[in-house]
N, C-alpha and C positions, 0 to 999 in steps of 0.2 A: 673608634667612632661609636657613639651611643646611638642605637636605632630603637625607635618606638614601635610597638606592635601595629600592624595594619588593622584598621577598622574592619570588623567582621571576620577577621582570620584568627584572632587571639584564641589559643587553645583548641583549634579545630583539627579534628582528625579526619582525613579523607583519603581517597585513593590517589593514584598517580596523577590523573588530569588535574585534580584540585591543586596538588603540590606544584605542578607546572604553572598553574594560574597564579598561585601565590608568588612563585618566583618572578613571573612576568610583572605582576603588580609591584613587587619590591624594585625590579629593575626600572620600571616606569617612574617610580617615585625618586629613585637615585638619579636618574637621567634628569628629571626636573630640578632636583637639587643642584646638580652640576650646572645646568643651564642658568638657574637663577643666580648661582655663585658667579658665573662668567659675566652675567649682566651687571652684577654689583661691582665687579672689578673693571668694567668698562671694556671688556674684550669684544662684546658684540651687542649690536643694537638694531632694532627694526626701525628704520628711518621713515616709514610710512606713518602718517598722522591720522589718528582715528577719533580724536576728541571733537567735540562740537564747540561752535562759537558761542560766546566769546572765549577765545583761546589764550589771549595775551594778557596776563597779569589779573584777569577778572574771572578766575575760576569761581565756582558756586559759593564757596565759603567767603571769599573776599568780597564778592558782589553783595552778598547778604549783609556783611559788615557795613559796607558803604551805604546801603539802603537804610540801615539802622541809624547811621549817622545823619542821614537826611530826615528821617522820621523824628529823631530827638533834637533836631536843629542844633547840632554841635557847632562850636565856633569855627571849625575847619569847613564844615558844609556851608554855614551861613556866609562866610567870607567868599568862598568859591562861588556859590550861587549868586551872591550879590554882584560879583564881577561879571559873570556871564549875563545875567539879567540886565545889568546896566550897560551892556555893550562895550565893556573895557577891552582895549587892545591886548589880548592875551599874547604872551611870548611864544607859545606853542599852540596856535589856534586849532589845528587839526586834532591834536591830542586832548586839549581842554574841552572843546565842544563835543567831541565823541564821547568822552568820559561822562560829561553831563548828560548826554542823551541816554547812555547806557544806564545810568543810575535812575534817572527820572522816567525813562521810557517815552520821552517827548521827541517826536520826529523832527521838530523844528531845529533843535540843536544839532541833530545828526545831518540834517540837510545842509546846515551852514558848514559843518566839518567837511562834508562831501564836496561842497562848492569850493572850499579852499583847497582841498586835495586835488581836484580836477583842474581848476583854473589858475592856481597860484603856486602850488608846491612844485619844487624842482627835484625829481627823483634821483638826480645825480648827486645831491647832497645827502649824506647819511642821516642827518637830523630830520630832513623833510621826508626822506623815504620811510623812516621810522613812523612818522605821523601819519603818512598815507596808510601804512599797514594797520595801524591802530584804528584809524577811521573806518577802513574796510572791514575789520574784524568786529568792532563794537556796534556798527550801525547797520548790519545786514537787515534787521527787522524794518528799517525805515526807508531803505533805498529802493529805487526802481531798478529794473534789469539793465537799463542803459547806464545809470550812475555806477552800478556794480562793475559793469564791463569796462567803463572808462577808467576806473581806478585800477582794475586788474591790468589793463594795457600799460599804465604807468609803473606798476610794480614788476611786471613779468621780465623785462629785460635784465633786471638786477640778478635774477636767478642764474644767469650764465656767467656772472663774474665770480672771481675767486680773490676777494680782498684779503688784507692781512691786518688792518688796523682794528682795534676792538670796536670802535664806533661803527665802522662799516660792516663788519661781520655781524654784529648785533642787529643792525638795521635790515640787512638782507635776510637774516634768519627770521625776523619778524614778518618780512614779506613772504617768505617761504611758508610760514604757518598760515598766513592770511590767504594764500593761493593754494593750500594743500588740497582742496576739493577740485578746483579747475585745472591745476597744473601739478598733479601728484608726483610724476616722475622727476620733473625738474626741481620741485621742492625737496623731494627726498634726496636727490643727488647733492643739492647744496648743503642740506643739513648733515649729510655724511661727511662732506668736506669740512664743514665748520667744527664738528666734533673730532673726527679722526685726524685731520690734517692740522687745522688751526689750533684747536684747544689742546689735544694731547701731544702734539709734536712741536708746537711753538711755545704755547703758553705754560704748560705744566713743567717742562724742563727748567724754565726760568724760576718757577716756584720751588722746585726741588733744590735748586742752587741757592735758595733764600734770596733771590732777587725779586724786584717788583716789576712785573710786566705791564703795569698800568700806572704810568708816571703822573697823569693828571686826574682830577676828580671826574672829568667827562669820560675818560677811559674806564675808570673803576665803575661808574654808574652804568656804562654800557655792558661791562662784564657781568654785573649782578643781574641786570635785566636779561642777559643771555642765559645765565643759570636758571632764572625763574622760568623762562619760556621753554627751555629744554626739559626741565623736570616736570613741568605741568603737562607737557604734551607727549614726551617720550619716556617718561618715568625713569629718568636716569639722573643721579646726583653726580655732577662732574667734579665735585671736590674729592671724590675717591682717589686715593694715592698722593694727595697733597693736603691732607687734613692739618699737618703741622703748620703750614703756611697760613691757612685760614684761621687756626687758633691764635696765631701771632698777629693777625690783621687787626682785630679791634683795638688792642692796646697801642699798636702803631698808629692807628687812625686818631685815637684820643690824644696821643702825645704829639701829633703833627700840627696842632693848633697852638698859636700864641695864647698865653693865659688871659690876656685882657680882651673882653668882647668888643665888637664895633657897633655903635648905635646907629643903625640905618633908619630911613624914614618909616618903613613898614614894621620892622622888628630888629632885634639885636642879632648879630651874626658872630659866630666864632670864625676867626680868620686863619686859614691854613698857611703854613710856612711858605715863603716865596723868596726867590733870589732877586726879584725885581724891586727897584725903588718906587716910591710914590704911593698913591692910594691903593688900598686892597682891592682885589678882584672879587666883587660880590657874587658874580655869576659862578665863579669857582667855589666860593664859600657855600652857595645854595646847592650846587651839584654835590658837594661833599656831604651836606646833611641829607639830601635825597638819596645818595648811595648808601649811607649808613642806615636810614630808615628801611630801605629795600633789603639790606643785608640782614637786619634784625627779622624782618618778615620772612626771610628764607629759612631761618632756623631759630625759632623762639625758645628752644630748650637749651641751647648752648650757653654755658656760663659766661664766656667772653661776650656773647651777644646780649646777655641780660645786663651786664655792666654797661654796654653800649646803649641799651634802652634807658638805663638810669641817666646817662649823659644827655639823651635826646628828649626826654620827657618834659623838661621844663618849658612852660608855655611862652616865656619871653623870647625864646628862639624859634617859636612856630612861625613859619614863613607865610606871610600874608600877601606878598606882591603877585603880579600877574604871571611871573614865571614859577615861583616856588610853591604856590598854593596848590597847584594841580598835582605835583609830586607829593606834597605834604598830605593831601586828602587821600591820595591812592594807597600810600604806603604806611602811614602812621597808624599805630593801634593804641589808642588811649586806654584800652582796657587791660593791656599787658603791663604788669608791674615790672620795674627794673631794680637792679641791685645798685647800691650807692657806688659810684665810680671812685669815691675817695678811698675805697679799699683796693683799688687797682695799684699795681706797682707804678712808681713815678719815673721809671726809666725803662726804655725798650731798645733793643739792638737787633738788626737783621739786615743782611745783605748790604753792607757798606753804608748803612744809616744807623746813627745813634741820636736818640731823642731823650732828653732828661729834663724834669721839672724839680724845683725845690719843694713843691707841695702842690695840692690841688686847689688852693685859693687862687682868685683872679689877679692877685698881686704877686704871684710867685715869679721867681726867676726861671727862665727857660733856656736850654741849650740844644742846638741841633748841629749835627755834622752829616753832610751828604755831598756827593759829587766832589769830594776832596776839599770842601769849604766848610768853615765853622762859623756859626752865627749865634749871638747872644741876644735874648730879649729881657729887658730889665727896665723897671720904672716906666712902663708904657712906651719904650723905644727899642728898636733893634739895631744891632751894629755887627759888622764883620769882625772876626777875630783873626789875628795873624798866626801863622803856623811856622814861623821862622826860628822858633826856639826861644824867643824872648817873652812869650806869654806865660805867666805863672799858672800853676794848676788851679783848676776851678772845682770847688767843692759844692755840691747841691745835695744836702741830706746825706744819705749813706753812699752817694756816688761821687767819685773824684775823677776828673778828666785831666790827663796830662797831654802835653802838646809836643809832637815831633820827638827829635832826638834828645831834647831836654828832659823828656819823661822817662828815660831809661834807667834812672835811679830814683827811688822814692821810699818813703816810710809809710807803713800802714798804721792803723790805730786812730784815725781821725774821728771816728764815731764814739761818742760818750753816751753810755746807757745808764738808766736809772731803774731800780726795782719798781718805781711807780709808773713807768711807761705803759700806756694802754696797749700799744702795738709795738712791743720791743723789736728792735732791728737785730737780725741774726747774722747778716753778712754785710761786708763792705764791698762795693763794686768799684774796681779800678779799670779805667779805659785809657789806653794810649792811642791817640789819633795822629794821622799824618805819617805813618810808617809805610814800608813797602807792602803792596797788596799781595795777598796769597803767599806770604813768606813765613818760614819757620824761625822762631826766636827761642833761645835758651833762657829760662827763667830761674834765677837763683835767689832763694829765700833763706834768710839766716837760719842756720841749724837744720836745714832740710836738704834733700837731694835735689840736684838740678833737674828740671823737667822742661819739656818743649811745648810751645803753644804756637798756633798759626794765626796770622792776621786774616781778615776777611777780604773780600774783593775791593773794599774801600780803604784798606790799610789800617783797620781798627784792630787793636789787640784787647781782648776782654779777659779780665781776671777777677777772681773773687777771693776774699780772705775772711777768716773768722773775726767777728767784732771784738774789740777791746784788747787785741794783741799787737802791741807795737813792735814791728820788726822791719828790717831792711830788705829791699827788693831791688835786685839788679837784673837788667835785660840786655842781651846782646844777640845780634843776628847769628843764627846757627851756621856753622861751617858747612859748606856744600859736601855732599857725599862723594867719597873717592870712587872713581870708576876702576 
């Protein structure tokens, strides 16, 4: 271990007491280093809250950015302010009015937010509880003692609960931060549960197993808000120990949308994959964009997040409606440049889910496999694919998908390269879907030794081969080990 000299002690010659002092100072620094290391690894946290309001998503830097958006009359601010000033029925009135009050300093908006929180909101509903907490946190400057205590009474019972869903845990955590001054012990106890029991013992094991613990966009949004609130107030990054899952998340998100956008009344939407027939769920689409904006705001230096920012920055997808605009204003950073998502890989595989595109154009063909079902989106329409062995392999760029037992014999070499290619393909990706989950298979490639590969929890077998080498591949389930 490399140790730096202590300030004021370098080259000092002194009698025994000074040596003892030097050793004591060294010990203190080492102890501090060990303590900081344990914090970074999530071993210990002080769950008492010492930050000042506003605590929830509006730390000084972000509030300064939002006030700058107001001063320069950005399109996000103008749309948001117009809806509030015009008396529009906001989808989340407590959240929207409180945010407007915090940015403008206008007591009137905060009074309206408090009125909704006290008279209308139902704290047994996680989404309402979240809004009460935000109104209580953002609007302290404008509320009377009576209004503050009335909102506190609606928030306080939640601190005794121990929910397990992402939306509920997020909402009660926000309530805990809002009540940290008046109910410090109850708030601290819930935050300890939320981090130590829910996140570290329930959520992170799923991530380490490469499974998605947040199946809906609402769940993902709740999780990202939870991460923000914990880091802003407890100075802990809860991604520690699951960095791989978070690195894979942005490409999985980008590939989870059908290529063709949906033209809604207020703006265009990218539509997330769905197993349900009929019209797309625009609320889910809006929550997906909101979660991605909040994810980028959490870590602007991550390269996967910079690709995600390149995906989000197009103004035609800017949410202008009474639900989306509040999230859009809060989380979007128009000053942050993004990387072109066209340089992202066009296939992603994690935890029983496979997502592939033929390219990044809006006319691309898209394939998805999840929950044991395969789906194809082509020419503006989606269709279910059969896994009964009658479906021919599907080739999308450098990726070829084989279906069920019929995919246990195939030839490589489907990618043709040219010296003139701007982005030459280096590998071919072969996936066999519909196999037994978590099972070992023997892979025999012509002129090579047999090797073993394991399917994932969804029965997907992933293989890669060098480009331009036509060879035969045979796959068979490995024999069970003899006891």
